[in-house]
N, C-alpha and C positions, 0 to 999 in steps of 0.2 A: 504493500500500500504506500502511495506517495507520502512523503513527510508532511506536506502541507495539508493533506487530507486527514492524516492522523492528528495534526494540531487542531483542526476544526472539530474533529470528533471528541477529543478530550475537553476542549473548551465548551462544547455543547453539553457534554456529560456534567461538567461542573456547574454550568448555568442551569441545567434542568432541575437542580436542587431548589432553585427559587420557586419553580412551579409546584414542586412537592410541598414546600413550606406554605406557599400561598393557598393551596387547596386545604391544608389543615387549618390555617388561620381563618379562612373565609367560612368554612362549613362547621368547624368544631368550635365550641365555646371554651377555649383553653384559658384557664385562670391566668391573669396578668403576671402573677408571681412566677408561674411556670414558664411563661414566655420570656420573662426577664432572665430567669436562670439559664434557659437555653441560649439566649443572646449573650450572656456573660461567658458561657462555655465557648461559643463561636468566636467571641472576641479573643479569648485566650489562644484558641487554635490559630487564628490569623496572626496574632502577635508573635507566636513561635515561628510561623512560616516566614514572616517578614525578617525576623532576627537570624534564623539559622539557614534559611534557604535563599532569600533574596539579597539582603544586605551582605551576608557572608560571601555569597557567590559574586556579587558585584565587586567587593573588595579584592577577591582572589583574581578576578578577570582584569581589573583596571587600576587597582590601588585605591588609596584614600581619597584623592582629589575628585575623580569622577564619581565616586560613591557619595561623597558629601554634597557635591554640586547637584547630582541627580536627585538625591533624596530631598534636598531643600527645594529644588525646583518643583518636584512632584507635589510636595506639601503646599507650596505657594499657589500653584495652579489649581489644585483641588479646593483650597480654602477660598480663593477668589470666586471660583465657579459656584461653590456652595453658598457664599454670601449672596451672590446674584440670584440663585434659585430660592433662597430663603425669603427674599423680598416678594417672590411670586407664589408663596404658599407651600414650598417643599421642605421647609426647615425640619418638620417632624415626620418625614417620610418613613422612618423606621419605628415610629411609635405605635403601640398597639391600642392605646386609649383613644380619647376624644380630642387629642391635640391637633390632628390633621383637619384643615378647613374643608368644608364642602365647596362645590362649585358655586353655589349661591352665596356663600360667605365671602369667597375670594375667587372671582372669575379668572380662569386661566391656571388655577392651581392644579388641575388634572394634568395639563401638559407639563407643568413644572415638576410634578411628581414623576412623570415618565422620564424626563430628561435627567432628573436626579438619580433615578434607578440605573439609568445608563451610565451616568458619571461614576457610580459606585462599582459597577461591574466590569467596565472595559479594562482598567489597569490590570486586574487579576487575570483576565483572559489573555492579554498580550503577553504576560509573563509565562503563561502555560505554553503558548505557541513558541516563544523564544527558547524555552527550555529544551526543545527538540533539535535545536540547531547543532551543526557540526556532527550530525549523524548519531547523536546520543539519544538515550531513551528519555521519555518525558519524566519530569519530576513528579512521581506519584504522591509524594508528600505534599507538594504544592496543590495538586489536583484534589487530594483528600481534604486539605485544609480549606480550600475554596468551597468544596462541596459541603463540608460540615458547617461552615460559617454561613453559606447561602440559605440553608434550611431555616434557621431562626430569622434571618433577614426577611425572607419571603413570608414567613409565618407572621411576624410582628407587623410588617407593612400591610399585609392583606387584612389583618384584624383591624388595623387603624382605618384602612380604606372602607371597610364595611361599616365601621362606626360613623364615618363621614358621609355615608350614603352613596358611595360609589357602587355601580352596578356590577353584577357578576361578570357580564360581558367585558366591561372595562378592565376589571382586575385580571382576568385570565388572558385577555388579549395582550395586556401590558407585560405580564410575566412570561408568556410564551414568546413574545417579541424580544424581550431582554435575553431569554435563554438562547434564541437563535442568533442574536447579535453577539452573544458571548462566543459562540462557535466561530462566527465570521471574524471577530476580533482576534481570536487565537490564530486563525488561518492567516490573516493579514500580518499579524506580528511575526509569524514564522517566515512568511514570504518576503516582507520588506526588510527584515533584519538579517536575512541570509547573506553571508559574506561580509557582514559589517565587521570593522576592526574591534578588538577586545575592549578598547576604551569606550567605544560607542555602545556596545552591548552592556557594559558595566553601567554606563550612565542611564540607559533606558531601563535596565533592571532596577537600579536604585530609584529612578524617577517613579516607577510603579510602586515600589516599596514605600516611598514617602507619601504618595497619594493614598495608599491603603492604610498607612498608619494614621494619617489625618482623618480618614473616613471612620476608622475604629473609634477614635476619641470624640469625633463630632456627632456621630449618629448611633453607634452601637452602645457605647458605655452609658450615655444618658438614660436610654431605655432600661438597661440592665440595673443601673444603680437606683433609679426611682422606685422600682418595684421589688428588687431583691435585697436592697439595703446592705446590711452588714455581711450577708452571705456572698455578695458579688465578688469580693476578693478571692475567697476560697474557690468558688466555682471557676473563675477566670484562670486561676493557677492550675486547676484540674485540666482545663482545656489546653493550656500552654504545655503541660507535661505530657498530655496525650499526643499532641503533635510532635513534641520533642522525641518521645519514645518511637513514634513512627519513623522519624528521620534517622534514627540510629538502630533500627531493627535489622 
């Protein structure tokens, strides 16, 4: 199977977890404390992947400077985009309660939510595609980390969208679209970065890591802390150690 097709398949697999989580969040009445606990676990998983898979790999490929510049750039770009989206109603896109505005309360918030979901998912998918470069195998730890973190993201977001009065059609078309785009982003990341110098690959990997780290603290941690409170630290560490164990299995 061509490498670019493998990249797209792995990206689609990781993105499909959003749809699984959305189905649970939309149809099941999962207690908010349980949602928050799952979100905390997913945040820990992603934190581990960022630390031991992305930042460590970027440093090994290009050294300290490309890693620092890439991670800083990714965090800045994500934060600026997130600020812009927050002004249009997407600030609480991963919240499971009644924080998300309805279309009547803030016109255009539905589109902002869709763009926000895309913003959160693309960096992860690009990294999955890039991990296949140079004839290597895909980073199964990265795929597993993204998959495990996408389930609570989709679950919490869909629960919040239901509370805001979004239709079933809107919710499932959104997450199906994001899952498909995740596959395309992984494919594009693999295709465009093929043959790139190590410094460039390191910068792109670190850029994605910086964006993911900013996303965790901006959107996942608030949902986890508000409803899991003092347990959030313990659950996050459990997720972190789970991913760490997978990376050293």
